[in-house]
Structures are given as structure tokens and as C-alpha cells.
PDB file with one MODEL, atoms N, CA, C and O in Angstrom:
MODEL        1
ATOM      1  N   MET A   1       9.406  91.523  38.249  1.00  0.00           N
ATOM      2  CA  MET A   1       9.027  90.083  38.520  1.00  0.00           C
ATOM      3  C   MET A   1      10.321  89.203  37.921  1.00  0.00           C
ATOM      4  O   MET A   1      10.459  88.026  38.253  1.00  0.00           O
ATOM      5  N   ILE A   2      11.119  89.770  37.145  1.00  0.00           N
ATOM      6  CA  ILE A   2      12.099  88.762  36.632  1.00  0.00           C
ATOM      7  C   ILE A   2      13.190  88.724  37.602  1.00  0.00           C
ATOM      8  O   ILE A   2      14.009  87.805  37.570  1.00  0.00           O
ATOM      9  N   ARG A   3      13.262  89.814  38.601  1.00  0.00           N
ATOM     10  CA  ARG A   3      14.351  89.806  39.656  1.00  0.00           C
ATOM     11  C   ARG A   3      14.141  88.746  40.426  1.00  0.00           C
ATOM     12  O   ARG A   3      15.132  88.194  40.904  1.00  0.00           O
ATOM     13  N   ARG A   4      13.079  88.330  40.660  1.00  0.00           N
ATOM     14  CA  ARG A   4      12.785  87.178  41.681  1.00  0.00           C
ATOM     15  C   ARG A   4      13.512  85.745  41.072  1.00  0.00           C
ATOM     16  O   ARG A   4      13.991  84.900  41.828  1.00  0.00           O
ATOM     17  N   PHE A   5      13.513  85.630  39.754  1.00  0.00           N
ATOM     18  CA  PHE A   5      13.951  84.493  39.112  1.00  0.00           C
ATOM     19  C   PHE A   5      15.597  84.306  39.166  1.00  0.00           C
ATOM     20  O   PHE A   5      16.125  83.194  39.143  1.00  0.00           O
ATOM     21  N   TYR A   6      16.337  85.563  39.243  1.00  0.00           N
ATOM     22  CA  TYR A   6      17.683  85.599  39.016  1.00  0.00           C
ATOM     23  C   TYR A   6      18.434  84.639  40.239  1.00  0.00           C
ATOM     24  O   TYR A   6      19.353  83.882  39.924  1.00  0.00           O
ATOM     25  N   PRO A   7      18.086  84.716  41.271  1.00  0.00           N
ATOM     26  CA  PRO A   7      18.601  83.703  42.446  1.00  0.00           C
ATOM     27  C   PRO A   7      18.455  82.120  42.111  1.00  0.00           C
ATOM     28  O   PRO A   7      19.369  81.315  42.289  1.00  0.00           O
ATOM     29  N   TRP A   8      17.193  81.797  41.608  1.00  0.00           N
ATOM     30  CA  TRP A   8      16.867  80.708  41.140  1.00  0.00           C
ATOM     31  C   TRP A   8      17.646  80.025  40.099  1.00  0.00           C
ATOM     32  O   TRP A   8      18.112  78.886  40.138  1.00  0.00           O
ATOM     33  N   ILE A   9      17.719  80.971  39.089  1.00  0.00           N
ATOM     34  CA  ILE A   9      18.767  80.558  38.011  1.00  0.00           C
ATOM     35  C   ILE A   9      20.149  80.340  38.490  1.00  0.00           C
ATOM     36  O   ILE A   9      20.793  79.353  38.135  1.00  0.00           O
ATOM     37  N   ILE A  10      20.586  81.177  39.231  1.00  0.00           N
ATOM     38  CA  ILE A  10      21.965  80.921  39.672  1.00  0.00           C
ATOM     39  C   ILE A  10      22.035  79.881  40.572  1.00  0.00           C
ATOM     40  O   ILE A  10      23.133  79.324  40.598  1.00  0.00           O
ATOM     41  N   PHE A  11      21.069  79.388  41.430  1.00  0.00           N
ATOM     42  CA  PHE A  11      20.955  78.218  42.015  1.00  0.00           C
ATOM     43  C   PHE A  11      20.915  76.909  41.317  1.00  0.00           C
ATOM     44  O   PHE A  11      21.465  75.897  41.752  1.00  0.00           O
ATOM     45  N   VAL A  12      20.231  76.977  40.207  1.00  0.00           N
ATOM     46  CA  VAL A  12      19.838  75.961  39.409  1.00  0.00           C
ATOM     47  C   VAL A  12      21.250  75.613  38.638  1.00  0.00           C
ATOM     48  O   VAL A  12      21.671  74.460  38.548  1.00  0.00           O
ATOM     49  N   ALA A  13      21.872  76.670  38.136  1.00  0.00           N
ATOM     50  CA  ALA A  13      23.257  76.578  37.721  1.00  0.00           C
ATOM     51  C   ALA A  13      24.352  76.128  38.326  1.00  0.00           C
ATOM     52  O   ALA A  13      25.303  75.581  37.767  1.00  0.00           O
ATOM     53  N   PHE A  14      24.203  76.406  39.752  1.00  0.00           N
ATOM     54  CA  PHE A  14      25.356  75.920  40.618  1.00  0.00           C
ATOM     55  C   PHE A  14      24.889  74.409  40.837  1.00  0.00           C
ATOM     56  O   PHE A  14      25.739  73.521  40.783  1.00  0.00           O
ATOM     57  N   VAL A  15      23.709  74.142  41.055  1.00  0.00           N
ATOM     58  CA  VAL A  15      23.541  72.552  41.240  1.00  0.00           C
ATOM     59  C   VAL A  15      23.728  71.697  40.119  1.00  0.00           C
ATOM     60  O   VAL A  15      23.975  70.505  40.304  1.00  0.00           O
ATOM     61  N   SER A  16      23.617  72.277  38.732  1.00  0.00           N
ATOM     62  CA  SER A  16      23.929  71.584  37.581  1.00  0.00           C
ATOM     63  C   SER A  16      25.230  71.421  37.782  1.00  0.00           C
ATOM     64  O   SER A  16      25.623  70.267  37.953  1.00  0.00           O
ATOM     65  N   LEU A  17      26.238  72.570  37.810  1.00  0.00           N
ATOM     66  CA  LEU A  17      27.639  72.222  37.910  1.00  0.00           C
ATOM     67  C   LEU A  17      28.268  71.102  38.949  1.00  0.00           C
ATOM     68  O   LEU A  17      29.184  70.313  38.715  1.00  0.00           O
ATOM     69  N   LEU A  18      27.530  71.258  40.132  1.00  0.00           N
ATOM     70  CA  LEU A  18      27.899  70.300  41.181  1.00  0.00           C
ATOM     71  C   LEU A  18      27.303  68.840  40.693  1.00  0.00           C
ATOM     72  O   LEU A  18      27.941  67.826  40.975  1.00  0.00           O
ATOM     73  N   ALA A  19      26.090  68.756  39.970  1.00  0.00           N
ATOM     74  CA  ALA A  19      25.890  67.342  39.551  1.00  0.00           C
ATOM     75  C   ALA A  19      26.810  66.846  38.343  1.00  0.00           C
ATOM     76  O   ALA A  19      26.944  65.650  38.083  1.00  0.00           O
ATOM     77  N   PHE A  20      27.390  67.803  37.676  1.00  0.00           N
ATOM     78  CA  PHE A  20      28.401  67.359  36.534  1.00  0.00           C
ATOM     79  C   PHE A  20      29.549  67.005  37.344  1.00  0.00           C
ATOM     80  O   PHE A  20      30.391  66.312  36.772  1.00  0.00           O
ATOM     81  N   SER A  21      29.732  67.270  38.341  1.00  0.00           N
ATOM     82  CA  SER A  21      31.358  66.959  39.079  1.00  0.00           C
ATOM     83  C   SER A  21      31.224  65.455  39.372  1.00  0.00           C
ATOM     84  O   SER A  21      32.242  64.770  39.469  1.00  0.00           O
ATOM     85  N   ALA A  22      30.038  64.939  39.511  1.00  0.00           N
ATOM     86  CA  ALA A  22      30.198  63.457  40.020  1.00  0.00           C
ATOM     87  C   ALA A  22      30.298  62.527  38.743  1.00  0.00           C
ATOM     88  O   ALA A  22      30.282  61.304  38.883  1.00  0.00           O
ATOM     89  N   THR A  23      30.396  63.083  37.572  1.00  0.00           N
ATOM     90  CA  THR A  23      30.167  62.374  36.239  1.00  0.00           C
ATOM     91  C   THR A  23      31.360  62.395  35.888  1.00  0.00           C
ATOM     92  O   THR A  23      32.246  63.082  36.395  1.00  0.00           O
ATOM     93  N   SER A  24      31.487  61.436  34.749  1.00  0.00           N
ATOM     94  CA  SER A  24      32.865  61.328  34.056  1.00  0.00           C
ATOM     95  C   SER A  24      33.308  62.839  33.226  1.00  0.00           C
ATOM     96  O   SER A  24      34.430  63.020  32.751  1.00  0.00           O
ATOM     97  N   ALA A  25      32.384  63.670  33.179  1.00  0.00           N
ATOM     98  CA  ALA A  25      32.615  64.697  32.381  1.00  0.00           C
ATOM     99  C   ALA A  25      33.308  65.764  33.453  1.00  0.00           C
ATOM    100  O   ALA A  25      33.664  66.847  32.988  1.00  0.00           O
ATOM    101  N   ALA A  26      33.469  65.559  34.568  1.00  0.00           N
ATOM    102  CA  ALA A  26      34.207  66.324  35.507  1.00  0.00           C
ATOM    103  C   ALA A  26      35.353  67.222  35.138  1.00  0.00           C
ATOM    104  O   ALA A  26      35.452  68.435  35.326  1.00  0.00           O
ATOM    105  N   LYS A  27      36.326  66.265  34.492  1.00  0.00           N
ATOM    106  CA  LYS A  27      37.692  66.876  34.178  1.00  0.00           C
ATOM    107  C   LYS A  27      37.470  67.929  32.870  1.00  0.00           C
ATOM    108  O   LYS A  27      38.038  69.014  32.741  1.00  0.00           O
ATOM    109  N   THR A  28      36.685  67.443  32.114  1.00  0.00           N
ATOM    110  CA  THR A  28      36.207  68.298  30.836  1.00  0.00           C
ATOM    111  C   THR A  28      35.670  69.622  31.223  1.00  0.00           C
ATOM    112  O   THR A  28      35.967  70.695  30.696  1.00  0.00           O
ATOM    113  N   ILE A  29      34.700  69.393  32.379  1.00  0.00           N
ATOM    114  CA  ILE A  29      33.977  70.897  32.589  1.00  0.00           C
ATOM    115  C   ILE A  29      35.125  71.715  33.574  1.00  0.00           C
ATOM    116  O   ILE A  29      35.108  72.945  33.600  1.00  0.00           O
ATOM    117  N   ASP A  30      35.964  71.062  34.252  1.00  0.00           N
ATOM    118  CA  ASP A  30      36.743  71.680  35.109  1.00  0.00           C
ATOM    119  C   ASP A  30      37.779  72.500  34.114  1.00  0.00           C
ATOM    120  O   ASP A  30      38.090  73.663  34.370  1.00  0.00           O
ATOM    121  N   TRP A  31      38.318  71.754  32.887  1.00  0.00           N
ATOM    122  CA  TRP A  31      39.077  72.510  31.934  1.00  0.00           C
ATOM    123  C   TRP A  31      38.510  73.610  31.209  1.00  0.00           C
ATOM    124  O   TRP A  31      39.159  74.475  30.621  1.00  0.00           O
ATOM    125  N   LEU A  32      37.184  73.523  31.289  1.00  0.00           N
ATOM    126  CA  LEU A  32      36.399  74.760  30.619  1.00  0.00           C
ATOM    127  C   LEU A  32      36.404  76.005  31.645  1.00  0.00           C
ATOM    128  O   LEU A  32      36.569  77.185  31.333  1.00  0.00           O
ATOM    129  N   LEU A  33      36.192  75.495  32.908  1.00  0.00           N
ATOM    130  CA  LEU A  33      35.766  76.565  33.717  1.00  0.00           C
ATOM    131  C   LEU A  33      37.102  77.187  34.494  1.00  0.00           C
ATOM    132  O   LEU A  33      36.976  78.313  34.974  1.00  0.00           O
ATOM    133  N   TRP A  34      38.092  76.652  34.604  1.00  0.00           N
ATOM    134  CA  TRP A  34      39.181  77.330  35.089  1.00  0.00           C
ATOM    135  C   TRP A  34      39.827  78.474  34.280  1.00  0.00           C
ATOM    136  O   TRP A  34      40.441  79.347  34.894  1.00  0.00           O
ATOM    137  N   PRO A  35      39.735  78.511  33.085  1.00  0.00           N
ATOM    138  CA  PRO A  35      39.914  79.821  32.366  1.00  0.00           C
ATOM    139  C   PRO A  35      38.988  80.922  32.639  1.00  0.00           C
ATOM    140  O   PRO A  35      39.368  82.066  32.886  1.00  0.00           O
ATOM    141  N   ILE A  36      37.823  80.568  32.592  1.00  0.00           N
ATOM    142  CA  ILE A  36      36.897  81.573  33.115  1.00  0.00           C
ATOM    143  C   ILE A  36      37.161  82.089  34.403  1.00  0.00           C
ATOM    144  O   ILE A  36      36.958  83.282  34.628  1.00  0.00           O
ATOM    145  N   ARG A  37      37.577  81.351  35.244  1.00  0.00           N
ATOM    146  CA  ARG A  37      37.739  81.891  36.645  1.00  0.00           C
ATOM    147  C   ARG A  37      38.989  82.644  36.647  1.00  0.00           C
ATOM    148  O   ARG A  37      39.037  83.784  37.107  1.00  0.00           O
ATOM    149  N   PHE A  38      40.088  81.998  36.107  1.00  0.00           N
ATOM    150  CA  PHE A  38      41.268  82.793  36.040  1.00  0.00           C
ATOM    151  C   PHE A  38      40.993  84.112  35.441  1.00  0.00           C
ATOM    152  O   PHE A  38      41.383  85.127  36.019  1.00  0.00           O
ATOM    153  N   GLY A  39      40.239  84.184  34.134  1.00  0.00           N
ATOM    154  CA  GLY A  39      39.944  85.522  33.520  1.00  0.00           C
ATOM    155  C   GLY A  39      39.428  86.513  34.386  1.00  0.00           C
ATOM    156  O   GLY A  39      39.893  87.653  34.409  1.00  0.00           O
ATOM    157  N   LEU A  40      38.360  86.086  35.198  1.00  0.00           N
ATOM    158  CA  LEU A  40      37.541  87.022  36.037  1.00  0.00           C
ATOM    159  C   LEU A  40      38.477  87.285  37.264  1.00  0.00           C
ATOM    160  O   LEU A  40      38.252  88.372  37.795  1.00  0.00           O
ATOM    161  N   ILE A  41      39.494  86.530  37.848  1.00  0.00           N
ATOM    162  CA  ILE A  41      40.358  87.207  38.800  1.00  0.00           C
ATOM    163  C   ILE A  41      41.087  88.170  38.198  1.00  0.00           C
ATOM    164  O   ILE A  41      41.108  89.295  38.697  1.00  0.00           O
ATOM    165  N   ALA A  42      41.865  87.855  36.926  1.00  0.00           N
ATOM    166  CA  ALA A  42      42.701  88.770  36.226  1.00  0.00           C
ATOM    167  C   ALA A  42      42.090  89.947  35.849  1.00  0.00           C
ATOM    168  O   ALA A  42      42.864  90.888  36.021  1.00  0.00           O
ATOM    169  N   GLY A  43      41.268  90.206  35.507  1.00  0.00           N
ATOM    170  CA  GLY A  43      40.351  91.251  34.953  1.00  0.00           C
ATOM    171  C   GLY A  43      40.254  92.120  36.217  1.00  0.00           C
ATOM    172  O   GLY A  43      40.781  93.232  36.203  1.00  0.00           O
ATOM    173  N   LEU A  44      39.528  91.617  37.452  1.00  0.00           N
ATOM    174  CA  LEU A  44      39.340  92.452  38.301  1.00  0.00           C
ATOM    175  C   LEU A  44      40.570  92.904  38.989  1.00  0.00           C
ATOM    176  O   LEU A  44      40.513  93.987  39.571  1.00  0.00           O
ATOM    177  N   SER A  45      41.779  92.166  39.008  1.00  0.00           N
ATOM    178  CA  SER A  45      42.981  92.633  39.518  1.00  0.00           C
ATOM    179  C   SER A  45      43.601  93.580  38.659  1.00  0.00           C
ATOM    180  O   SER A  45      44.362  94.406  39.162  1.00  0.00           O
ATOM    181  N   ALA A  46      43.367  93.581  37.325  1.00  0.00           N
ATOM    182  CA  ALA A  46      43.763  94.780  36.426  1.00  0.00           C
ATOM    183  C   ALA A  46      42.998  95.923  36.821  1.00  0.00           C
ATOM    184  O   ALA A  46      43.653  96.952  36.989  1.00  0.00           O
ATOM    185  N   PHE A  47      41.589  95.989  37.034  1.00  0.00           N
ATOM    186  CA  PHE A  47      40.965  97.015  37.454  1.00  0.00           C
ATOM    187  C   PHE A  47      41.353  97.613  38.606  1.00  0.00           C
ATOM    188  O   PHE A  47      41.531  98.822  38.754  1.00  0.00           O
ATOM    189  N   VAL A  48      41.508  96.603  39.576  1.00  0.00           N
ATOM    190  CA  VAL A  48      41.989  97.220  41.114  1.00  0.00           C
ATOM    191  C   VAL A  48      43.327  98.003  40.747  1.00  0.00           C
ATOM    192  O   VAL A  48      43.355  99.192  41.063  1.00  0.00           O
ATOM    193  N   VAL A  49      44.312  97.518  40.184  1.00  0.00           N
ATOM    194  CA  VAL A  49      45.597  98.212  40.170  1.00  0.00           C
ATOM    195  C   VAL A  49      45.483  99.386  39.086  1.00  0.00           C
ATOM    196  O   VAL A  49      46.033 100.432  39.430  1.00  0.00           O
ATOM    197  N   TRP A  50      44.983  99.387  38.082  1.00  0.00           N
ATOM    198  CA  TRP A  50      44.528 100.554  37.404  1.00  0.00           C
ATOM    199  C   TRP A  50      43.817 101.686  38.259  1.00  0.00           C
ATOM    200  O   TRP A  50      44.159 102.857  38.095  1.00  0.00           O
ATOM    201  N   SER A  51      42.883 101.364  39.121  1.00  0.00           N
ATOM    202  CA  SER A  51      42.232 102.334  39.911  1.00  0.00           C
ATOM    203  C   SER A  51      43.314 102.855  41.128  1.00  0.00           C
ATOM    204  O   SER A  51      43.576 104.011  41.463  1.00  0.00           O
ATOM    205  N   ARG A  52      43.655 102.022  41.472  1.00  0.00           N
ATOM    206  CA  ARG A  52      44.958 102.326  42.625  1.00  0.00           C
ATOM    207  C   ARG A  52      45.913 103.211  41.993  1.00  0.00           C
ATOM    208  O   ARG A  52      46.119 104.260  42.603  1.00  0.00           O
ATOM    209  N   TRP A  53      46.578 103.021  40.851  1.00  0.00           N
ATOM    210  CA  TRP A  53      47.613 103.682  40.082  1.00  0.00           C
ATOM    211  C   TRP A  53      46.726 105.188  39.828  1.00  0.00           C
ATOM    212  O   TRP A  53      47.214 106.264  40.173  1.00  0.00           O
ATOM    213  N   ARG A  54      45.635 105.098  39.307  1.00  0.00           N
ATOM    214  CA  ARG A  54      45.085 106.660  39.038  1.00  0.00           C
ATOM    215  C   ARG A  54      44.742 107.500  40.273  1.00  0.00           C
ATOM    216  O   ARG A  54      44.625 108.724  40.227  1.00  0.00           O
ATOM    217  N   HIS A  55      44.598 106.808  41.309  1.00  0.00           N
ATOM    218  CA  HIS A  55      44.153 107.363  42.766  1.00  0.00           C
ATOM    219  C   HIS A  55      45.004 107.339  43.568  1.00  0.00           C
ATOM    220  O   HIS A  55      44.579 107.312  44.723  1.00  0.00           O
ATOM    221  N   ARG A  56      46.329 107.335  43.426  1.00  0.00           N
ATOM    222  CA  ARG A  56      47.426 107.168  44.463  1.00  0.00           C
ATOM    223  C   ARG A  56      47.724 108.407  45.041  1.00  0.00           C
ATOM    224  O   ARG A  56      47.534 109.485  44.478  1.00  0.00           O
ATOM    225  N   ASN A  57      48.269 108.234  46.352  1.00  0.00           N
ATOM    226  CA  ASN A  57      48.396 109.712  47.032  1.00  0.00           C
ATOM    227  C   ASN A  57      49.851 109.517  47.405  1.00  0.00           C
ATOM    228  O   ASN A  57      50.160 109.348  48.584  1.00  0.00           O
ATOM    229  N   ASP A  58      50.749 109.534  46.444  1.00  0.00           N
ATOM    230  CA  ASP A  58      52.238 109.741  46.705  1.00  0.00           C
ATOM    231  C   ASP A  58      52.815 111.224  46.641  1.00  0.00           C
ATOM    232  O   ASP A  58      54.009 111.511  46.731  1.00  0.00           O
ATOM    233  N   GLY A  59      51.914 111.985  46.494  1.00  0.00           N
ATOM    234  CA  GLY A  59      52.535 113.455  46.317  1.00  0.00           C
ATOM    235  C   GLY A  59      51.272 114.442  46.348  1.00  0.00           C
ATOM    236  O   GLY A  59      50.177 114.103  46.798  1.00  0.00           O
ATOM    237  N   PRO A  60      51.546 115.645  45.838  1.00  0.00           N
ATOM    238  CA  PRO A  60      50.288 116.752  45.791  1.00  0.00           C
ATOM    239  C   PRO A  60      49.572 116.427  44.678  1.00  0.00           C
ATOM    240  O   PRO A  60      50.047 115.999  43.626  1.00  0.00           O
ATOM    241  N   PRO A  61      48.326 116.653  44.940  1.00  0.00           N
ATOM    242  CA  PRO A  61      47.292 116.051  44.031  1.00  0.00           C
ATOM    243  C   PRO A  61      47.476 116.841  42.656  1.00  0.00           C
ATOM    244  O   PRO A  61      47.302 118.055  42.543  1.00  0.00           O
ATOM    245  N   VAL A  62      47.853 115.976  41.625  1.00  0.00           N
ATOM    246  CA  VAL A  62      48.088 116.679  40.249  1.00  0.00           C
ATOM    247  C   VAL A  62      46.709 116.862  39.524  1.00  0.00           C
ATOM    248  O   VAL A  62      46.437 117.928  38.972  1.00  0.00           O
ATOM    249  N   ASN A  63      45.908 115.872  39.538  1.00  0.00           N
ATOM    250  CA  ASN A  63      44.610 115.817  38.628  1.00  0.00           C
ATOM    251  C   ASN A  63      43.527 115.772  39.568  1.00  0.00           C
ATOM    252  O   ASN A  63      42.851 114.744  39.514  1.00  0.00           O
ATOM    253  N   ASP A  64      43.166 116.718  40.498  1.00  0.00           N
ATOM    254  CA  ASP A  64      42.057 116.633  41.132  1.00  0.00           C
ATOM    255  C   ASP A  64      40.761 116.444  40.347  1.00  0.00           C
ATOM    256  O   ASP A  64      39.913 115.625  40.699  1.00  0.00           O
ATOM    257  N   GLY A  65      40.641 117.180  39.339  1.00  0.00           N
ATOM    258  CA  GLY A  65      39.538 117.062  38.170  1.00  0.00           C
ATOM    259  C   GLY A  65      39.403 115.954  37.442  1.00  0.00           C
ATOM    260  O   GLY A  65      38.585 116.009  36.523  1.00  0.00           O
ATOM    261  N   ALA A  66      40.108 114.762  37.646  1.00  0.00           N
ATOM    262  CA  ALA A  66      40.384 113.801  36.637  1.00  0.00           C
ATOM    263  C   ALA A  66      38.902 112.960  36.471  1.00  0.00           C
ATOM    264  O   ALA A  66      38.243 112.552  37.427  1.00  0.00           O
ATOM    265  N   LYS A  67      38.624 112.838  35.376  1.00  0.00           N
ATOM    266  CA  LYS A  67      37.247 112.057  35.334  1.00  0.00           C
ATOM    267  C   LYS A  67      37.148 110.753  35.476  1.00  0.00           C
ATOM    268  O   LYS A  67      38.098 110.064  35.104  1.00  0.00           O
ATOM    269  N   LYS A  68      36.321 110.314  35.879  1.00  0.00           N
ATOM    270  CA  LYS A  68      36.159 108.755  35.882  1.00  0.00           C
ATOM    271  C   LYS A  68      36.149 108.080  34.521  1.00  0.00           C
ATOM    272  O   LYS A  68      35.788 108.534  33.435  1.00  0.00           O
ATOM    273  N   ASP A  69      36.634 106.881  34.841  1.00  0.00           N
ATOM    274  CA  ASP A  69      36.795 106.210  33.390  1.00  0.00           C
ATOM    275  C   ASP A  69      35.980 104.838  33.568  1.00  0.00           C
ATOM    276  O   ASP A  69      35.383 104.700  34.636  1.00  0.00           O
ATOM    277  N   ALA A  70      35.918 103.991  32.783  1.00  0.00           N
ATOM    278  CA  ALA A  70      35.012 102.723  32.702  1.00  0.00           C
ATOM    279  C   ALA A  70      35.680 101.783  33.751  1.00  0.00           C
ATOM    280  O   ALA A  70      34.965 100.909  34.242  1.00  0.00           O
ATOM    281  N   ALA A  71      36.830 101.866  34.097  1.00  0.00           N
ATOM    282  CA  ALA A  71      37.252 100.776  35.319  1.00  0.00           C
ATOM    283  C   ALA A  71      36.738 101.372  36.304  1.00  0.00           C
ATOM    284  O   ALA A  71      36.038 100.575  36.929  1.00  0.00           O
ATOM    285  N   ASP A  72      36.737 102.798  36.938  1.00  0.00           N
ATOM    286  CA  ASP A  72      35.972 103.254  38.008  1.00  0.00           C
ATOM    287  C   ASP A  72      34.600 102.907  38.128  1.00  0.00           C
ATOM    288  O   ASP A  72      34.088 102.529  39.181  1.00  0.00           O
ATOM    289  N   ASP A  73      33.909 103.058  36.865  1.00  0.00           N
ATOM    290  CA  ASP A  73      32.686 102.731  37.141  1.00  0.00           C
ATOM    291  C   ASP A  73      32.315 101.328  37.340  1.00  0.00           C
ATOM    292  O   ASP A  73      31.375 101.043  38.082  1.00  0.00           O
ATOM    293  N   PHE A  74      32.994 100.435  36.727  1.00  0.00           N
ATOM    294  CA  PHE A  74      32.985  98.983  36.840  1.00  0.00           C
ATOM    295  C   PHE A  74      33.284  98.665  38.622  1.00  0.00           C
ATOM    296  O   PHE A  74      32.525  98.030  39.354  1.00  0.00           O
ATOM    297  N   LEU A  75      34.331  99.174  38.942  1.00  0.00           N
ATOM    298  CA  LEU A  75      34.878  98.673  40.309  1.00  0.00           C
ATOM    299  C   LEU A  75      33.611  99.255  41.424  1.00  0.00           C
ATOM    300  O   LEU A  75      33.287  98.622  42.429  1.00  0.00           O
ATOM    301  N   SER A  76      33.073 100.403  41.068  1.00  0.00           N
ATOM    302  CA  SER A  76      32.149 100.977  42.060  1.00  0.00           C
ATOM    303  C   SER A  76      30.897 100.015  41.726  1.00  0.00           C
ATOM    304  O   SER A  76      30.403  99.476  42.716  1.00  0.00           O
ATOM    305  N   ALA A  77      30.335  99.734  40.529  1.00  0.00           N
ATOM    306  CA  ALA A  77      29.360  98.839  40.709  1.00  0.00           C
ATOM    307  C   ALA A  77      29.681  97.515  41.156  1.00  0.00           C
ATOM    308  O   ALA A  77      28.798  96.832  41.676  1.00  0.00           O
ATOM    309  N   PHE A  78      30.785  97.098  41.019  1.00  0.00           N
ATOM    310  CA  PHE A  78      31.112  95.561  41.384  1.00  0.00           C
ATOM    311  C   PHE A  78      31.222  95.854  43.120  1.00  0.00           C
ATOM    312  O   PHE A  78      31.013  94.868  43.827  1.00  0.00           O
ATOM    313  N   ARG A  79      31.464  96.849  43.643  1.00  0.00           N
ATOM    314  CA  ARG A  79      31.852  97.060  45.040  1.00  0.00           C
ATOM    315  C   ARG A  79      30.263  97.197  45.652  1.00  0.00           C
ATOM    316  O   ARG A  79      29.901  96.513  46.610  1.00  0.00           O
ATOM    317  N   ARG A  80      29.497  98.032  45.068  1.00  0.00           N
ATOM    318  CA  ARG A  80      28.080  98.130  45.440  1.00  0.00           C
ATOM    319  C   ARG A  80      27.394  96.762  45.496  1.00  0.00           C
ATOM    320  O   ARG A  80      26.769  96.498  46.523  1.00  0.00           O
ATOM    321  N   TRP A  81      27.452  95.628  44.248  1.00  0.00           N
ATOM    322  CA  TRP A  81      26.904  94.673  44.420  1.00  0.00           C
ATOM    323  C   TRP A  81      27.360  93.622  45.513  1.00  0.00           C
ATOM    324  O   TRP A  81      26.590  92.915  46.163  1.00  0.00           O
ATOM    325  N   TYR A  82      28.736  93.638  45.607  1.00  0.00           N
ATOM    326  CA  TYR A  82      29.382  92.801  46.732  1.00  0.00           C
ATOM    327  C   TYR A  82      29.175  92.951  47.968  1.00  0.00           C
ATOM    328  O   TYR A  82      29.212  91.967  48.708  1.00  0.00           O
ATOM    329  N   TYR A  83      28.891  94.319  48.497  1.00  0.00           N
ATOM    330  CA  TYR A  83      28.602  94.725  49.611  1.00  0.00           C
ATOM    331  C   TYR A  83      26.895  94.876  49.875  1.00  0.00           C
ATOM    332  O   TYR A  83      26.429  95.185  50.972  1.00  0.00           O
ATOM    333  N   GLY A  84      26.198  94.641  48.844  1.00  0.00           N
ATOM    334  CA  GLY A  84      24.671  95.012  48.797  1.00  0.00           C
ATOM    335  C   GLY A  84      24.485  96.289  49.032  1.00  0.00           C
ATOM    336  O   GLY A  84      23.471  96.521  49.690  1.00  0.00           O
ATOM    337  N   ASP A  85      25.195  97.316  48.681  1.00  0.00           N
ATOM    338  CA  ASP A  85      24.755  98.808  48.869  1.00  0.00           C
ATOM    339  C   ASP A  85      23.745  99.148  47.751  1.00  0.00           C
ATOM    340  O   ASP A  85      23.567  98.599  46.663  1.00  0.00           O
ATOM    341  N   ALA A  86      23.080 100.300  48.373  1.00  0.00           N
ATOM    342  CA  ALA A  86      22.181 100.750  47.432  1.00  0.00           C
ATOM    343  C   ALA A  86      22.783 101.571  46.246  1.00  0.00           C
ATOM    344  O   ALA A  86      23.838 102.192  46.381  1.00  0.00           O
ATOM    345  N   LYS A  87      22.133 101.552  45.178  1.00  0.00           N
ATOM    346  CA  LYS A  87      22.702 102.165  44.177  1.00  0.00           C
ATOM    347  C   LYS A  87      23.153 103.647  44.207  1.00  0.00           C
ATOM    348  O   LYS A  87      24.241 104.034  43.780  1.00  0.00           O
ATOM    349  N   HIS A  88      22.254 104.385  44.725  1.00  0.00           N
ATOM    350  CA  HIS A  88      22.527 105.766  45.044  1.00  0.00           C
ATOM    351  C   HIS A  88      22.177 105.985  46.532  1.00  0.00           C
ATOM    352  O   HIS A  88      21.042 106.316  46.878  1.00  0.00           O
ATOM    353  N   PRO A  89      23.120 105.803  47.338  1.00  0.00           N
ATOM    354  CA  PRO A  89      22.939 106.132  48.650  1.00  0.00           C
ATOM    355  C   PRO A  89      22.547 107.402  48.908  1.00  0.00           C
ATOM    356  O   PRO A  89      23.029 108.309  48.229  1.00  0.00           O
ATOM    357  N   LYS A  90      21.605 107.684  49.936  1.00  0.00           N
ATOM    358  CA  LYS A  90      21.018 109.111  50.580  1.00  0.00           C
ATOM    359  C   LYS A  90      21.884 109.628  51.525  1.00  0.00           C
ATOM    360  O   LYS A  90      21.610 110.680  52.104  1.00  0.00           O
TER     361      LYS A  90
ENDMDL
END
């Protein structure tokens, strides 16, 4: 039941942010949101670089049995969310 409300919560939050952009508080809100945006971009970039570094194909496979770490799990969950894939594909 609560999953039905998540899109509405995101929509209301987005409309609220748009409403604040028309007020005098727009610069304050912009200064509050740009570090969050930058942090998300930097964090995802770091995870992607880490994952690419661990799974590079520049020679013979050295660590075939390498365990997945938290970055791999996060990136696969983010990829499933972004593309709308099922959690456990058949």
C-alpha cells in the first residue's frame, strides 16, 4: 500500500522545490541543493570507477573468484532501479 504513495511523495517534493524557485529563497535553496547534487554525482562516479578498476580486462584473469563488495551491490541495485529491471530476473 505504501509503495503507491512513493511517486506522489516525490511529485509533491518536486513541485514544492519548483514553488520555492519562484520566491526570494531561491538562492538559499540553490546553495543548499548544489552540494547534495555534487555529492550524488561524485559518489556514483567513485563507485563506477571502483567497479571498473576491480573488473578490468587488461590481462589474464587474476581473481576470478573475487567476491562482490558493497560498491558492486549498490551499483547493480542502482542499475536495476534506473532501467526498471526486476530484482531477480528469471
